[in-house]
C-alpha positions, 0 to 999 in steps of 0.5 A, a space after each residue: 529506480 522509479 516508483 514502478 520499478 520499486 513495485 517489482 523489487 521492493 521488499 519488506 525490511 525487518 533489520 536495520 543498521 540504526 544509522 542515521 539518515 541525512 537531514 536532507 533525505 528526511 526532508 525529501 521524504 517529507 516533501 514527497 508526502 506533500 505533493 501526493 494526491 490521495 485516492 479520494 479527495 477531500 480527506 485530510 491526512 498528515 505524517 510523523 517521523 519518529 526518531 528511534 536511533 536511542 530507543 525513544 520508541 521503545 514500545 514500537 521496537 518492543 512489539 514490532 520491527 525494530 528500526 531507527 525511524 517510523 513514519 506515522 500516518 494520520 487521517 481524518 475519519 471519512 468514508 474510505 479513509 482507510 483505503 485512501 491512507 493505503 494508497 498514500 502509504 504505499 506510494 510513500 514506501 515505493 518512493 523511500 524504496 527509490 531512494 535507497 531507504 528500507 521499509 516494512 508496514 508494521 501492526 499498530 495495535 500496541 501504540 501509546 495514546 499520545 501517538 493515536 491521534 494528532 490534531 483530531 486525526 486519527 492514527 491509521 498505519 505505521 511504516 518502519 524505515 532506515 538503512 537496511 542490513 543488507 539489501 532493501 530489494 529482492 528479485 521479483 520471482 522472490 516475491 510470495 505472492 499467488 499467480 495471475 491465474 489464481 487471482 483472475 478470471 479472464 472473460 477475454 484474452 488480455 492485452 500486454 498492457 492489461 497483464 502489466 497492470 495486473 502483475 503490479 497489482 499482484 505484487 502489492 503487499 498485504 497484512 499477513 500477505 493475505 492477498 484479498 483481491 480477485 479480478 474479473 478481467 475484460 479487454 478494457 477493464 477490471 472489476 475488483 473483488 474482495 474475497 470474504 474472510 473468516 478471520 476478523 482480524 484480516 478483515 479489518 485491514 481490507 480497506 488499507 490493503 486495497 488502497 496499497 493495491 490500487 496505488 500499485 495499479 495507478 502507478 503502473 497505469 501512469 508509467 504506461 501512459 494509460 488513462 485509468 479511472 477507479 469507479 464504482 458501478 452500481 449494476 455490479 454493486 447491487 449484485 450479491 456474490 457468495 464468496 466475495 465483495 465488489 470493491 471497484 473497477 478500473 476502466 481504461 478511458 479511450 
């Protein structure tokens, strides 16, 4: 299974065996992170792997998913650093899924002070991981997501590769499964918007959510050998929209 295939079958695993992962497998996870490229350049990030097999991270287990390991993501604070980290986090969970490891994004509201910062970088998110009880994957049809037609406005009849990009984006996980993205679709470009929230607790996760979705979209583009740029178009960003906010555009380079 590669990362693109993992998009369609990965599920959030909330029950783990507690069995140890081999040092070699943990080293592969760490090495893969070092090879990743962020969505935005020049933002310093790092990870820590926390061993919870003996309950050392009791606070994490108490308030969220009890797992044998946790992967903690840190970033320097910079423009769009939350979106950048969401992009990296999703690539990591897809990679771990491809290795047969179960994963689950978890909240980070009840974290010990000593974990909230590392080397001057702020903790952004946590992923629980380990060997799952039962399968770490599911059928694509089992994903509880809005349909393509609910998420998209089609200005032109989409080609097959465009539908594949949109399906990959549609399947992205998000906080509370909120799916804040909306797409305006043309023949060779997608304008991406965030729906406006009434709940503040959902709005604060939007940048991370969008980073996760962009990871799916760009993973799909790479799989299909499509050269796609994510850019912000000034003529759209200067417009006011009553129920949404412009984020970025995905432009197919000819």
